[in-house]
C-alpha positions in Angstrom: 0.5 10.6 -10.9 2.3 11.1 -14.2 2.5 14.8 -14.9 -1.0 16.0 -15.0 -2.9 12.8 -15.1 -6.2 12.8 -13.1 -6.3 10.2 -10.3 -9.0 8.2 -12.0 -7.1 7.7 -15.2 -5.5 4.3 -15.4 -7.8 3.0 -12.7 -9.9 -0.1 -13.4 -13.2 0.8 -15.1 -15.3 0.2 -12.1 -13.1 2.6 -10.1 -13.7 5.5 -12.4 -16.8 6.9 -10.9 -18.0 3.5 -9.9 -20.9 3.3 -12.3 -23.7 1.1 -11.0 -22.7 -1.9 -13.0 -20.9 -3.5 -10.0 -18.3 -5.1 -12.1 -15.8 -5.9 -9.3 -16.0 -9.6 -10.4 -14.8 -8.7 -13.8 -11.7 -6.9 -12.3 -10.8 -9.5 -9.7 -9.3 -12.6 -11.1 -10.0 -16.1 -9.7 -6.6 -16.1 -7.9 -7.6 -12.8 -6.4 -11.0 -14.3 -5.3 -9.0 -17.0 -3.3 -7.5 -14.2 -1.4 -10.9 -12.8 -0.6 -12.0 -16.2 0.8 -8.9 -16.6 3.1 -10.7 -14.8 5.9 -13.7 -17.1 5.8 -13.2 -19.6 8.6 -16.7 -20.9 8.9 -17.9 -18.2 11.2 -21.6 -18.7 12.1 -22.4 -16.0 14.6 -23.8 -12.7 13.4 -20.7 -10.9 14.6 -18.4 -13.5 13.1 -20.1 -13.2 9.8 -19.8 -9.5 9.8 -16.1 -9.7 10.6 -15.7 -12.1 7.8 -17.6 -9.8 5.4 -15.6 -6.8 6.5 -12.3 -8.8 6.0 -13.4 -9.7 2.5 -14.3 -6.2 1.8 -10.8 -5.0 2.9 -9.1 -7.7 0.9 -11.1 -6.6 -2.2 -10.3 -2.9 -1.5 -6.6 -3.9 -1.3 -6.8 -5.8 -4.5 -8.5 -2.9 -6.3 -5.9 -0.4 -4.9 -3.1 -2.7 -6.1 -4.6 -2.9 -9.6 -5.0 0.9 -9.6 -1.5 1.6 -8.4 0.0 -1.0 -10.7 -1.7 0.6 -13.7 -0.4 4.0 -12.7 3.1 2.6 -12.4 2.9 0.9 -15.7 3.6 -2.6 -14.2 3.2 -5.5 -16.7 2.1 -7.9 -13.9 -0.5 -5.8 -12.1 -2.2 -8.9 -10.8 0.9 -10.1 -8.9 1.4 -6.5 -7.4 -2.3 -6.3 -6.3 -2.0 -9.7 -4.6 1.1 -8.6 -2.8 -0.8 -5.5 -1.6 -3.8 -7.6 -0.6 -1.7 -10.2 1.3 0.5 -7.8 3.1 2.8 -9.0 5.9 2.8 -12.1 8.0 -0.2 -10.9 10.0 -2.1 -9.6 7.1 -2.4 -6.2 5.6 -3.3 -3.3 8.0 -4.6 -0.1 6.6 -1.6 2.0 7.5 0.8 -0.6 6.1 -1.2 -0.8 2.8 -1.3 3.0 2.6 2.5 3.3 3.2 3.4 0.5 0.9 1.4 1.8 -2.1 2.4 5.3 -1.5 6.1 4.3 -1.3 5.9 2.2 -4.4 4.2 5.0 -6.3 7.0 7.4 -5.2 9.7 5.0 -6.0 8.2 4.8 -9.6 8.6 8.6 -9.9 5.0 9.4 -9.4 3.9 12.2 -7.1 0.7 10.8 -5.5 0.0 12.2 -2.1 -1.0 10.0 0.9 -4.3 11.8 0.9 -4.9 10.7 -2.7 -4.1 7.1 -1.9 -6.2 7.2 1.2 -9.1 8.6 -0.8 -8.7 5.7 -3.3 -8.7 3.3 -0.4 -12.0 4.7 0.9 -13.5 4.7 -2.6 -12.5 1.1 -3.2 -13.7 0.0 0.3 -17.1 1.4 -0.4 -17.2 -0.2 -3.8 -16.2 -3.6 -2.4 -18.8 -3.4 0.4 -21.5 -2.6 -2.2 -20.3 -5.5 -4.4 -20.4 -8.0 -1.5 -23.8 -6.8 -0.4 -25.0 -7.1 -4.0 -23.5 -10.6 -4.3 -25.0 -11.8 -1.0 -28.5 -10.9 -2.4 -28.1 -12.9 -5.5 -29.9 -16.3 -5.7 -27.5 -19.2 -5.7 
């Protein structure tokens, strides 16, 4: 973080304490939503649907983490950075890869954010993404 900035400053509004407004859709752009749907391969079994939902939650988490980190780093194109975090490598983003990438990028920007802080944000954003997806699933079409 910059000097004595609290971890939640500069984070998307929904990330700050995650008020019950469930505004994930207002943070994630339409381009980002395409990333969330890339894991949807027409699964129909209960296990397949759960894998798809969890994959979408992880992608949303990575997008939120990317937006949070981009804001801390003062990047002008936070959307592009968050999409890069969400897409990861050729096989997709793995938790450890996302953690290392974001931590390294923050350090390269001159910010001192511990791995523990980044990991805590990952957990916070994953819980938020799961809640949003569950909320969305319960909405009438």
